[in-house]
C-alpha positions in Angstrom: -68.8 -38.7 177.7 -72.1 -39.9 176.2 -72.8 -36.4 175.0 -69.7 -36.3 172.9 -70.6 -39.6 171.4 -74.1 -38.4 170.6 -72.6 -35.3 169.0 -70.4 -37.5 166.8 -73.3 -39.7 165.9 -75.4 -36.6 165.0 -72.6 -35.2 162.9 -72.1 -38.5 161.1 -75.8 -38.9 160.3 -76.5 -35.3 159.2 -73.3 -34.7 157.1 -73.9 -34.5 153.4 -70.5 -35.7 152.2 -70.4 -39.5 152.0 -67.7 -39.8 149.3 -64.9 -40.9 151.6 -66.4 -44.3 152.5 -63.0 -45.9 152.8 -61.9 -43.4 155.4 -60.6 -44.9 158.6 -63.5 -45.5 160.9 -64.1 -43.5 164.1 -62.8 -45.7 166.8 -64.6 -43.7 169.6 -67.9 -44.0 167.8 -67.5 -47.7 167.3 -66.6 -48.2 170.9 -69.8 -46.2 171.8 -72.0 -48.5 169.7 -70.5 -51.5 171.5 -70.8 -50.0 175.0 -73.5 -50.0 177.7 -74.2 -46.3 176.8 -75.6 -47.4 173.4 -77.8 -50.0 175.1 -79.0 -47.3 177.4 -79.8 -45.1 174.4 -81.7 -47.9 172.7 -83.7 -48.4 175.9 -84.4 -44.7 176.2 -85.6 -44.6 172.6 -87.9 -47.6 173.2 -89.4 -45.9 176.2 -89.9 -42.7 174.1 -91.7 -44.8 171.5 -93.9 -46.2 174.4 -94.9 -42.6 175.2 -95.8 -41.8 171.6 -97.8 -45.0 171.3 -99.8 -44.3 174.5 -100.3 -40.7 173.4 -101.7 -41.8 170.0 -104.1 -44.2 171.8 -105.3 -41.4 174.1 -105.9 -39.0 171.1 -107.8 -41.7 169.2 -110.1 -42.5 172.1 -110.7 -38.8 172.8 -111.5 -38.2 169.1 -113.9 -41.1 168.9 -115.6 -40.0 172.2 -116.0 -36.4 170.9 -117.6 -37.7 167.7 -120.1 -39.9 169.6 -121.0 -37.1 172.0 -121.5 -34.7 169.1 -124.0 -37.1 167.6 -126.0 -36.6 170.8 -126.9 -40.3 170.8 -124.3 -42.0 173.0 -125.9 -43.8 176.0 -124.5 -42.8 179.4 -123.3 -46.4 180.0 -121.2 -46.2 176.8 -120.0 -42.7 177.7 -118.9 -43.9 181.1 -117.1 -46.9 179.7 -115.2 -44.8 177.1 -114.2 -42.2 179.7 -112.8 -45.0 181.9 -110.9 -46.4 179.0 -109.5 -42.9 178.3 -108.4 -42.5 181.9 -106.7 -45.9 182.0 -104.6 -44.9 179.0 -103.7 -41.6 180.5 -102.4 -43.4 183.5 -100.4 -45.6 181.2 -99.1 -42.6 179.4 -97.9 -41.0 182.6 -96.3 -44.4 183.7 -94.4 -44.5 180.4 -93.2 -40.9 180.9 -91.9 -41.9 184.4 -90.1 -44.9 182.9 -88.3 -42.7 180.5 -87.4 -40.0 183.0 -87.2 -41.7 186.5 -87.9 -39.4 189.5 -88.5 -36.4 187.3 -92.3 -36.9 187.0 -92.9 -39.2 190.0 -95.4 -36.6 191.4 -97.6 -36.9 188.2 -98.6 -40.5 188.6 -100.4 -40.2 191.9 -102.2 -37.1 190.5 -103.4 -39.0 187.4 -104.6 -42.0 189.5 -106.4 -39.7 191.9 -108.2 -37.8 189.1 -109.1 -41.1 187.5 -110.7 -42.3 190.7 -112.5 -39.0 191.4 -114.0 -38.9 187.8 -115.1 -42.5 187.9 -116.7 -42.1 191.3 -118.5 -39.0 190.1 -119.7 -40.8 187.0 -120.9 -43.6 189.1 -122.7 -41.6 191.8 -124.2 -39.0 189.4 -125.0 -41.5 186.7 -128.1 -40.9 184.7 -130.6 -43.3 186.2 -134.1 -44.2 185.2 -135.7 -41.8 182.7 -137.7 -39.0 184.3 -141.0 -37.4 183.2 -139.6 -33.9 183.7 -136.1 -32.5 184.0 -134.9 -29.1 185.2 -132.7 -27.5 182.5 -130.0 -27.5 185.2 -129.9 -31.3 184.9 -129.7 -31.5 181.1 -126.8 -32.3 178.7 -126.4 -33.9 175.3 -126.4 -37.3 177.0 -130.2 -36.8 177.4 -130.9 -36.0 173.8 -132.5 -39.4 173.3 -135.1 -38.5 176.0 -135.4 -34.7 175.5 -134.6 -34.0 171.9 -131.6 -32.0 170.5 -133.2 -28.6 171.2 -133.4 -29.1 175.0 -130.2 -31.2 175.2 -128.1 -28.6 173.4 -129.4 -25.7 175.5 -128.7 -27.7 178.6 -125.2 -28.4 177.3 -124.7 -24.6 176.6 -125.9 -23.8 180.1 -124.3 -26.5 182.2 -121.1 -27.3 180.3 -120.2 -24.1 178.6 -121.7 -21.9 181.3 -123.3 -19.6 178.8 -126.4 -17.6 179.7 -129.6 -19.6 179.0 -133.0 -18.9 180.4 -134.4 -21.0 183.2 -136.6 -23.9 182.1 -137.7 -27.5 182.2 -138.0 -30.3 179.7 -140.8 -32.8 179.4 -139.3 -36.1 178.3 -140.5 -38.6 175.7 -141.5 -40.8 178.6 -143.9 -38.1 179.7 -145.4 -38.1 176.2 -145.8 -41.9 176.2 -147.4 -41.8 179.7 -149.8 -39.1 178.4 -150.7 -41.2 175.4 -151.2 -44.3 177.5 -153.3 -42.4 180.1 -155.8 -41.5 177.3 -155.6 -44.7 175.3 -154.4 -42.8 172.3 -151.7 -45.1 170.9 -154.2 -47.7 169.6 -156.5 -45.0 168.3 -153.6 -43.3 166.3 -152.6 -46.7 164.9 -156.1 -47.5 163.7 -156.6 -44.0 162.2 -153.3 -43.9 160.3 -153.3 -47.5 159.1 -153.1 -47.6 155.3 -152.9 -43.8 155.0 -151.2 -42.4 151.9 -150.4 -38.9 150.6 -153.2 -39.2 148.1 -155.8 -39.3 150.9 -155.9 -35.5 151.3 -159.3 -35.2 152.9 -158.7 -38.2 155.1 -155.4 -36.7 156.3 -157.1 -33.5 157.3 -159.9 -35.4 159.1 -157.5 -37.8 160.9 -155.2 -34.9 162.0 -158.1 -33.0 163.4 -159.5 -36.0 165.3 -156.1 -37.0 166.8 -155.3 -33.4 167.8 -158.8 -32.9 169.4 -158.4 -36.1 171.4 -155.0 -35.0 172.7 -156.1 -31.5 173.6 -159.0 -32.9 175.6 -156.8 -35.6 177.2 -156.0 -35.9 180.9 -152.5 -35.2 182.2 -151.2 -38.3 184.2 -151.2 -37.6 187.9 -147.4 -38.4 188.2 -146.6 -35.8 185.5 -148.8 -33.2 187.1 -147.1 -33.8 190.4 -143.7 -33.5 188.8 -144.7 -30.2 187.1 -146.0 -28.7 190.3 -142.6 -29.5 191.9 -140.7 -28.1 188.9 -142.6 -24.8 189.1 -141.6 -24.3 192.7 -138.0 -24.5 191.6 -138.5 -21.7 189.2 -141.1 -19.7 191.2 -139.7 -16.4 190.1 -140.5 -17.1 186.4 -143.8 -15.5 185.4 -144.1 -16.7 181.8 -142.7 -19.4 179.6 -142.2 -20.1 175.9 -143.5 -23.7 175.4 -142.0 -25.2 172.3 -141.3 -28.6 170.8 -138.0 -30.5 171.2 -138.9 -33.5 169.2 -136.4 -36.3 168.6 -134.6 -35.5 165.3 -136.5 -32.2 164.9 -133.4 -30.1 164.3 -131.2 -32.5 162.3 -130.6 -36.1 161.4 -131.9 -38.0 158.4 -135.4 -36.3 158.6 -135.7 -32.8 160.0 -139.0 -31.4 161.3 -137.4 -28.0 162.0 -140.0 -25.3 161.9 -143.0 -27.7 161.6 -144.0 -27.8 165.2 -145.7 -25.1 167.4 -144.2 -22.6 169.9 -146.6 -20.9 172.4 -145.3 -17.7 173.9 -146.0 -16.0 177.3 -147.5 -19.0 179.0 -148.1 -18.5 182.8 -147.1 -21.5 185.0 -150.8 -22.4 185.5 -151.3 -22.9 181.8 -148.0 -24.7 180.9 -149.6 -28.2 181.0 -152.4 -27.0 178.6 -149.7 -25.6 176.3 -147.8 -28.9 176.7 -150.8 -30.8 175.3 -151.1 -28.3 172.4 -147.4 -28.7 171.5 -147.7 -32.5 171.7 -150.7 -32.4 169.5 -148.6 -30.7 166.8 -146.9 -34.0 166.3 -150.1 -34.9 164.3 -150.7 -31.6 162.6 -151.8 -31.9 159.0 -148.4 -30.6 157.8 -146.5 -33.0 160.1 -148.6 -36.0 159.0 -148.0 -35.2 155.3 -144.3 -34.9 156.0 -144.2 -38.3 157.6 -146.0 -39.9 154.8 -143.8 -38.2 152.2 -140.6 -39.4 154.0 -141.9 -42.9 154.8 -141.6 -42.3 158.6 -144.0 -44.8 160.3 -146.6 -43.9 162.9 -146.6 -45.9 166.1 -145.7 -46.0 169.8 -142.0 -45.1 168.9 -143.3 -41.7 167.7 -142.8 -39.3 170.7 -142.6 -35.6 171.4 -140.4 -33.9 174.0 -141.3 -30.4 175.0 -139.3 -27.5 176.4 -140.7 -24.8 178.6 -138.2 -21.9 178.6 -138.4 -18.7 180.6 -139.7 -15.8 178.4 -137.0 -13.2 177.8 -138.5 -9.7 177.3 -135.9 -9.0 174.6 -134.6 -5.5 173.9 -133.1 -7.0 170.7 -132.9 -10.5 169.3 -132.1 -12.5 166.2 -130.1 -15.2 164.5 -126.4 -16.0 164.2 -125.0 -18.3 161.5 -121.4 -19.2 162.6 -120.5 -19.6 159.0 -121.9 -18.3 155.7 -124.1 -21.2 154.6 -123.7 -20.3 150.9 -120.0 -19.5 150.9 -118.5 -21.4 153.9 -115.0 -20.9 152.5 -115.4 -17.2 152.9 -114.9 -17.7 156.6 -117.6 -15.1 157.5 -120.0 -15.2 160.5 -123.5 -13.7 159.8 -125.8 -12.0 162.2 -129.4 -10.8 161.7 -130.9 -8.6 164.4 -134.2 -6.8 165.1 -135.6 -4.8 168.0 -137.8 -6.9 170.4 -138.4 -10.6 170.0 -136.5 -12.5 167.4 -139.5 -13.9 165.6 -139.5 -10.9 163.2 -135.9 -11.8 162.3 -136.7 -15.4 161.8 -139.8 -14.9 159.5 -138.4 -11.6 158.0 -141.5 -9.6 159.0 -139.2 -6.5 159.0 -135.9 -6.0 157.3 -133.3 -6.9 160.0 -129.9 -5.5 160.6 -127.3 -7.6 158.9 -123.7 -7.8 160.3 -120.9 -9.7 158.8 -117.9 -10.6 161.0 -114.5 -12.0 159.9 -113.7 -15.3 161.5 -110.1 -14.9 160.4 -109.7 -11.7 162.3 -111.3 -12.5 165.7 -114.7 -11.2 164.7 -113.7 -7.9 163.1 -116.7 -6.2 161.4 -116.6 -6.6 157.6 -120.1 -5.2 156.9 -123.0 -3.5 158.8 -126.3 -2.8 157.2 -129.2 -1.3 159.2 -132.6 -2.6 158.3 -135.7 -0.4 158.3 -137.2 -1.9 161.5 -140.4 0.0 161.7 -142.2 -2.5 164.1 -141.2 -4.9 166.8 -142.7 -7.7 168.8 -142.6 -7.1 172.5 -143.5 -8.9 175.8 -145.8 -7.2 178.2 -144.7 -8.8 181.5 -147.5 -7.2 183.5 -150.3 -8.4 181.2 -148.7 -11.6 180.1 -149.2 -10.7 176.4 -147.0 -10.4 173.3 -148.0 -7.6 171.0 -146.6 -5.6 168.1 -145.7 -1.9 168.5 -144.1 0.8 166.4 -140.4 1.3 166.8 -139.5 4.9 167.7 -138.4 6.8 164.7 -134.8 7.4 166.0 -134.3 3.7 166.4 -135.7 2.4 163.2 -132.5 2.8 161.2 -130.1 2.2 164.2 -128.1 -1.1 164.5 -129.5 -3.1 167.4 -126.2 -4.3 168.7 -123.4 -2.4 170.3 -119.7 -3.2 169.6 -119.5 -5.0 173.0 -122.6 -7.0 172.4 -121.3 -8.0 168.9 -118.0 -9.2 170.5 -119.9 -11.2 173.1 -122.2 -12.8 170.5 -119.2 -13.7 168.4 -117.4 -15.3 171.4 -120.5 -17.3 172.3 -121.0 -18.4 168.7 -117.4 -19.7 168.3 -117.6 -21.5 171.6 -120.9 -23.3 170.6 -119.5 -24.1 167.2 -116.3 -25.6 168.7 -118.2 -27.5 171.3 -120.7 -29.1 169.0 -118.2 -29.7 166.3 -119.5 -27.8 163.3 -121.3 -24.7 162.0 -124.3 -23.7 164.1 -127.6 -21.8 163.6 -128.1 -19.9 166.9 -131.1 -17.9 168.2 -130.2 -15.3 170.8 -131.8 -12.4 172.7 -130.5 -9.5 174.7 -132.4 -8.7 177.9 -133.0 -5.1 178.8 -130.4 -5.5 181.6 -127.8 -6.4 179.0 -127.6 -10.1 179.5 -127.1 -12.1 176.2 -129.2 -15.2 176.3 -128.8 -18.3 174.0 -132.3 -19.5 173.1 -131.6 -22.3 170.5 -128.7 -24.0 168.9 -128.9 -26.3 166.0 -126.6 -27.6 163.2 -126.3 -25.3 160.2 -126.3 -26.9 156.8 -123.7 -25.3 154.6 -122.8 -25.7 150.9 -119.9 -28.0 150.2 -116.6 -26.2 150.1 -115.0 -26.6 146.6 -111.6 -28.1 146.5 -110.3 -25.7 143.9 -111.5 -22.2 143.0 -112.0 -21.5 139.3 
C-alpha cells in the first residue's frame, strides 16, 4: 500500500502540468500524509540524512589526515589520535546504516568495532617510541620524516607501505648527528665561527667551511652510534657496498630546498660507512651550503642537523629519471622518462644524451614518443673491486632504447602509484638490476608550472 502512495507522491512532484490547481485533491494521497506511513517515511528520511552526515564527517577527517601525512610532518601521537577519531566516526556511520535498515546490516557493526580495536591496539603496541640513532629502512615511513628527512622517509614509505622494490638500507637520524656533534664539542665551535658571518665575507666563508669540515671529518663516532651501526650491518650482511647520501631535513622540498647541494658517496663497503657518514655530515657546512644558508637567512645553530641514508648499491643495467608530469606543460598530461645504460648519474647530469620516452597519462601509459640518445659511455659498478668506473658502451647498444616495453609499463605503474600516494607530481630516480628488478632510488616532489585556466 505504501508503495502505491509513494508512486502517487512521485507522480505529483515530478509532473510538469500544474495548471489545474483547483482540481479535486487526491484523497488517498492526503490520507497517506496523515497516516503512520508518512511518519515512518519521515523517520526513514531522517536516518538517511544521519548516514549522509556521518559519511561527510568521515570523508573530511580522511582528507585532512591525508594532507597532514603528505606534508611528512605529522607527529605520530597526532596521527594516532586522528585515526582513532576516524574509526569512531566509521562505527557511527555503520550504526546509522543499521538504524535505517534494521537487521539487514547487523553483521557489519561487530566487524567495524573489531577492526577499530585491532587498529588502535596495533598503533599503541607499535607506536613510534623514543627517537633512535639508526633505523633499518624496513622500519621507516613518512611519520619519521622529522627525524630522517624526506629522502629516507619517502623511500621507506615506498618500500613498506606501497611494497615497491627499494634497495636494502639504513638511515642515521638527526639524533645521531646531534650526538656526533656533542661528542666532539662542535656545536659551540660552529656557533662561534659563524657568528656575524655575511655573504660579503667570501674569504672567511671559505676558511670557516674548511675548518668546520676538517673538525667533523676527524671527529670521533659516539660509542652508542658505532654499536648501533655494527648491529645494523649484521642485519644486511649480504650487502657488499652502499651508496651513502644526505637525507637532510627539508633537502628535497619545503620553503628552502638544498636539493643537489650535499654529497653522495658511492660503493662504500660496510667497514667504511661511518667514515662516509662523517663526510656526508660535513657537507652541511660546505662552502656552497654555507653561502646558501646566508643568502636565505637560515640560521646556524643546534637545530641544524643532517640525517644520512646508506642504501645498497644497485649495479644497474639501466637507470634514469622519471617525471610523473611534464614540469613545463603539466596540462599536456604527459609522463617523461630519461634513461641511460649503467648508473643513473649520467642521466641526472646529462654526461651523455639519454633516451627520452614520453608516455600518455590519459591512455594508461601509451607511448607517445621515443628518442634514443647516443649513449657512448656508461658508469658501471665493479662489485668485485668495489669501484665505480666509466666504460664505453658496445656499438650495438649506443643507439638502442634502454627500456623494454614491459619495463616501461612497470615504471609507469610505479610512478603513478607514487604520485597518487604522495599527493602530487613526483621526480623519481630508478634503476634496473641485471636480474630485471626495477628499484626506486629516490622520490621527491616535482615542481611544475602553473596550469593556465584558459588556453589562448
